N, C-alpha and C positions, 0 to 999 in steps of 0.2 A: 375610512372606518367605516362610512356608510353604504359604499359599494359592498366591502366584502359582509357587513351584515344581510343586504339585500341577496347576496348568492346565496350564503348559508341559508338563508328562510327559504329559497326556491327549492335547495338539497332536500332540504327538512321534509316541506311537503310533500313532496316526491317520495320520500321514500317513505313515509307515511302512506301512501297511497291513494294519492292525490289521481294518481294517472296511472294506469293498465296497461302494458303492451299484449297487445295480442299474438299470442303463439299459436302457430298447427301441426299437427302433423299431417303429413301429404295424404289427403284424399278423406279424412274424416269428419265427421260433422263435429261440429264447436256449439252447436247452440247452447247448451249445458252452461260450457265454462264461460261464455259470452254474456249468459243471462246472469249466472251468480257473479261475474264481475262487475255488471252495473247494479245486481242487488246488493251488493255490499255499498254501505252507506259511505263506508271513504274514499272511493273513488269518484272524482268526477268527469272522469274521460278515459274514455277507451280508445286505446291508438292502436290500428291497422300500420306498420309500417315496416315488417319484415319476413312476411306468407301472407300471401292470398287466406285467405278463412271460408271455411266452405260452413254455410247455415240452410239446413234442412228444412227446420220446426221453426218456432215463431218466439221471434226477441222482443219483451217490451221494456222498452227504455222508461224510467223513470223519469215526469217533470223534471229540468237545469240537467240535465246531466249530456253529454255530448258525444258523438259517434266518429272521429277524427280518423281520416284514410288519406295517406299520403300521397304521392304521385308515384304512383307504379306496382300501386298493392291495390288489389279489389277482393270483394265481398263474393263468392260463388255460390253455387245450390238453388235450392227451388223453394227457398224459405221465405218468412216475412219479417221482418223490421217494422217495428209500429213507436212512435213517440221521439222523442229527442231531438236533439240538433245537428244537423250534418254538416259537418266540415270538411270542405275536401278540394283539391285542388281542380280548376273549373276548367284544364285538358283534359281531364285523366278518363278512363274509364272507369268506375269504384264499384260499380254492380253489373253482375250478369244481369240480361233480359229478362231471366226467369224469375229473378229477386222481387218481390213485391214490396215496396218502400212508404212506409207512410210517415212521414216525421213533424214533429208537431213544431219546429220551423229547422231553415238553414241557414248557414253564416252568406248572408246576402243574398245569394243567386242560387236556385237550381240550373245544373249545364245540363246542357243536351248531350254531352260528351259523357256523364256519369254513368249513361243508361249502352255507351258503345259507339256512340254517334263519332264519325272519324272525320266529315267535315276534308274529305282530300278526293271529293269524285267517285265514290264507293256508296251505294244504295242506304241511306240512313232511316230512313222512315221510322222501321221500327224501331228503334230507339228514340228517334224524336216524337212518334206521339205514344211511348210508355211515358216519355218525359213531360209531355202535352197533360196526357192523363192523370197521370202521378200526383202533378202540380193543384190540380183543380181539385181532385179529391181530397188533398190535404191541406186550401185555401193558400197555399203558396202564389204568392202574386207574379212574382218576374222568372220568367226562362229566358237564359241569358243563351247566346250563342256564340261562341269565341269568332275570329276570321278563319275563314275556311270556306271551299265549296260544299255544300251540301246537296248532293240529289237526293229527288224522292220519287219514289216508285208507283207511291198512291198519294192521293191528296191530305193536308194537315187539318186535324178537325179539331176546332176549338167547341166543348159544349159541357152542358151541366152533367151532375156527373149520373149514371146509370142508376137504376133501379137495384137495389142487391135484394138477398135472401128473404130480407126484413120489409122490403118496400119502403125501404129507404132511399132517397133520391131528392135530388132539386134541380127544378127546370132552368136556371141562370146560373151563370159563372162571371167569374172574371180575372183576367190571367193578361198581362204583358208578355211578348215575345221583342226579346233587345238582344241587336247585334251590335257590329263593329263597322258598319258603313253610315254612308252619307246619302244625301239623295245626288250628290254631286261629286264623285269621287273618284280618284283617279290610281287609289292605291287597292290593294287588297282587301276585302271588307268579310263581311259573313253573306254570302251568296246562297240563294236557295234556289234547285233548277227541278224542274219536273220532267219527268223522264217522258210523261204522257199528254196527250193534246184533247183530253175528251171531257174534264173535269176542272178544275180549280187548284191551286195550289196549297191556300191560307182558307181555310171555309169559320166564319164565325156564328154560330147559331147560339141567340138568346143570350147575348152579350149583354153585361151589365158592367160598362166600365172596361173593356178589356179595348189593348193596346196590341200594335205591331211597330215596333219602332224600328230605326237607323238597319235592316233588310235590304238587300239585293234580290230583287226575283226577276230570274231570265225565261222566258216561256220561248214555244217551237214556231211562232204565228210568226209567219212570213208576210211582208209586206208584198201584195200582188203587183206583177210587172204588167203598166200598162204601155209599154211600148216608148208612148214620149208624154213631157210634161201636158200637153192638151189633154191626154186621156185622162191620168190621174188626175186633175183638177174636174175633170167633167163626169167622173166617176161617179157612180149612184151607192148610197151608202151599202144597197143589198149586195153588188156586184161588187164590193173589196173586200173578198175573200182569197184566202189559200188554197182551198177547198179541201185544206186535210183538218184544220182545227176547229173544233165543232162549233156554232155557230148558229145556236138556237134559244128562243125567245124565252124560255122559261128557265134554260141550265146552257150558260157560254163557259165553251172554256175562258176562263179568269185569273187573273191575278191573285183576286184576294175578293170573296163573296160576304158579304153581311145578310144572314140567316136564307143560306141556302135552300135551306129545305122548311116543308109546312112543318103544324104542330101535332091536331089532333088525331087519334086512331082513323077519326070516321074523315078525315081528308083523301079526296081521290088523289093520284097522282097528276102534275099537271100535264096541260096537253100534247107537251111535248113527250112525253114519259117522264122529265125529270134526269138528273145526270145517271147517266145508266150503270156506274159500274158502284151506286151508293143509295140504291133503290130501299135498303133498308134502313133508313136512317128516316124517309119522311115518316108523317105523322106515328114518331118514336120519341118523343120527349120524355122529360118523369111525368112522376104522378101528378107534380102542379102544372101542366100542358096547357096554358092558352094559344089565342090566334096572336097574341102580341108579341113581338119581336125583340132587338137588340136596341140600346142606349145607351149614349154618348160613348162610342164607340171613336178610337183614337187612331189614327194611321197617322204618320209622320216620320221624316227622313226616312224617305222609301227612294229606290230606282225600281221600277217597273218597265219592263220591256219583252215586246212580243206575246202578246196576249187580244185573243178577240176584245174584250173587256178587260181594262187593265185594274177598278175597282167597282166592282157591282155590287148593289145595294137592291134587295129583297127582287130576285126575279122568281120566285117559288108561284109568285102568283096571289096566296092568301095571306099570308104573314102580315100584318100592320107595324107600326114605328117605326125600325130603323133610324130614330132622330135624335139630336143633339149630337150629327157625326160631325166629328173633326178631323177634314183632310188637309194638312199642312209639308208643305217642302215636300214635295212629288217627283222625282224627274219621270215622265213616259216617253217612251221611244217606242216606235214600231207598233203599235196598237191601234184598230180598226175604233174602237172608241176608249178612250179614257176613262172616263168617272162615268156611271149610269145611274141614275134614281127612276125606280121601279113601282112606286106606289104615293097616294095623295098624302099621307102620314109620314113621309118624311119631314121633320119639321123642325126649323132650326140649325138647320146642316150647313156648317160650314167651309167650303175651300177656298186655302191661300196660298199663294207663295208657289201655283204649277208650273210648271216648265215642259214645253216640248217642241224637240226641234227636227221634226222629221217623221215619216213612212208612216203617219196617220189619219184617219178621217174627220173624227172627229172628238173634240175635244170634252161636249158635257152633253148630255143626251138623257132625255124621260123620254119614257112611253116606248123604248127603241125593245128592250128585254123588260122583265114581268109582267104586269099587269095592267091594261091597257089604259086603267083608270087614271082621272086628270093627275100634272105632278104636283110632287110637295113643295113645301116652302126651304129654296137653297138660296146661299148669300156667298157669292162668288169674289174674290179680291185679290188683286196680285196676281197674273197669268203673263207668264214668257213665253210666245210662241216664236220661231224664227226657220220659217220656210218649212214644204213637206206638210203640210198641213189641209185638209181638203175643206173643212169648215170650222168655225167656232164652238157653235152652238143649235142643237134642236131642241127647242121648248116649248111646245105646244100647248098652253098648261091651261086654258080657259080660265076657270073663275073660283078655284077652292083656296089657294094661296098662292101668293104672288113671291116671284125671284127677284133679287137686285144684284147685280155685278158692278162692278168700278175697277180700277185700274189696270187694263189689260195691254199690253204691249205684242202688237204682232208683227211680223215682216211676211212678205210674199205668201200671203192668206189666200187661199183660195176664194173665200166668203164667208162673212159673219154668220151666215145661218137664218134659221126660223126663230122667231121670237115673237109670240101672240099671247095676248093674254086680257080678259075683262077688268082685271084690276087695276091698280096702280102700281107698276113696274116700272125702274129704273136704269138704265145704263148708263155710267159715268165715268169721265175723265179718263176715257180711253183713247190709243189709235191702234186704228186700224188701218195698215196698209196693205195694201191688194198686189198679189201675184199680175205683172203683167199681163196683158192680155197676149202680147206674142208668146207664152210662155202657156199662159191658162185658156186659151181664148175668153169671149165674153159670157162670163157668167153672170147670173143673178146674186148679185153681194149682199143684199140684205131684203129679208120678207118679214114686216113687223105688222101685226095686225090686231089695234086695239086701240081706242083713241086717249085709253092712259097708261100706254107704252111710253115712254121719257125715253130719250137721249138726250143728255144734256154736256155739253162741254166736251163733246167727243169728233176725233179727227176722222176722214174718210178718205184714203187716196190712194192712188196711180202717183207713188213720189216719183216729183218732178215732171209730170205730164198733165194734159187737162183731156184726157181722153174721161169720156161720160161714163158715169156712175148708174149702171143699170139696178133700180131699187123698184120692191113694189109695197103696197102695205096702207095704211093711215094711219100711223104713230105719229106721235111727239117729236120735233128736233128743237133743242134750246141751245142758242150758244153754240152752234155745231162749227165746224169748219170741213168743204168740200172742197176737193183739189178741182174738180173739173164738173160740168152740171151733171143734176141727177135727171135720169130719166127713167120713165117706167119698162118693164118688162111687155112682150108680144101680149103674154095673155093674163098681166096682171092688175090688181085695184090698186089706183094710184090718187090715194087723198090726203096727203101728208100736212100737218098743220106745222108751219114753219116758223120761230119768231123773227122779226126784224134783221137781229143781229146775223141770221146764218140767211138771210134773202141775199146779200150780194152776190153769190155764188150759186145758190140754187137756183135749177130752173125749170119749173114746170114744162 
């Protein structure tokens, strides 16, 4: 009896006009009838499920009402829809790209497919960028990428809403791009493939709490072929290039860039001219523009493959901040530089759970791209390197902010790299197993200058060999293990401080 009553009530509410099903005459504008349906106080939902609807005018949906579009149907035309809640299938196109949509809310997520992105190896740039702009303009927090391969012919840009005719706009924005991939994924997930090699796949300008999660981003950079492993591990950062992808200090080819552009109209282009296809974005932030940059960017569960720089922070040379950046669960492959820090205000930036298994020169570097100013404050924890990486780090940070590194496990690593500082910095609880000299040649395995730079409980090994370890600098080792005698390189400073627990195998 109770179930019969529920069915009766549902039939009764529908018959009283709680739901209006839109009907269309072919190619006729339905703006008036749709607006009338929403204006009817008895209608809570306008449903599109039997015909495509043409809207060439403006429909204003009252607060609390729903525009529901079922799979296989869409709204065409060149009109505008304002307000209301949009409820539609995530896998379908529901709007022509000529329709402007300004919803008050959506049912959970806004889908990139709503404007026609296919995810099947066609160029989806226009549909995705329109979806990004729509979400930012209407304060919709999550843009969803259903599983598929999304090719893009231009970079995707997340930035504050542009000025309108009434001089309204904002410099900052908050948006999450959410896919269905993992940082280590054996299935087909949500994949972004740029068809170009001279800019970036995703750019975030003046983001506040922006997120990019669960996407695979695959570029066109190819690890250079050096002919043998000796030449690979001996290659300089400058010569690690494919000669095709843009490799410029202020505008490298990258997977994700935080603050690629300058803000103020008075700013000149960077010395390298900036990203060549995106010059109109420099010095063009909204009216509240200032020299500050992004804060609280979260990049998580990503696979980034085939870029000069995987994640590039502040390359433009002028903006500041790019602080409180969280980079977590990222798998890098075939990148010249996995993560780049670009200026000295990058404070409390955390890198954790990073994995790189080959084809890469440097895992983390500062002042290689962007401003040559001193490095910011970075915290690096839990890194797994499994061969085919020339060096772990280049961080010549001087004396502004410290960097802290812990729990690095590296196999067949060419070298630790360079870590210089005047401040108290620490590298702790790490295992650095270096590529054997028969494969890599004789390399300077570590350069660390600074009497306050401390290596604590770290292991430096040619695994299973007593081969001498070539190092230089004047850092401090405490409770560290060395698989063989430590010797200086031919031109290096050699003034290490070693505690007694390390002296047993450390040889001056």
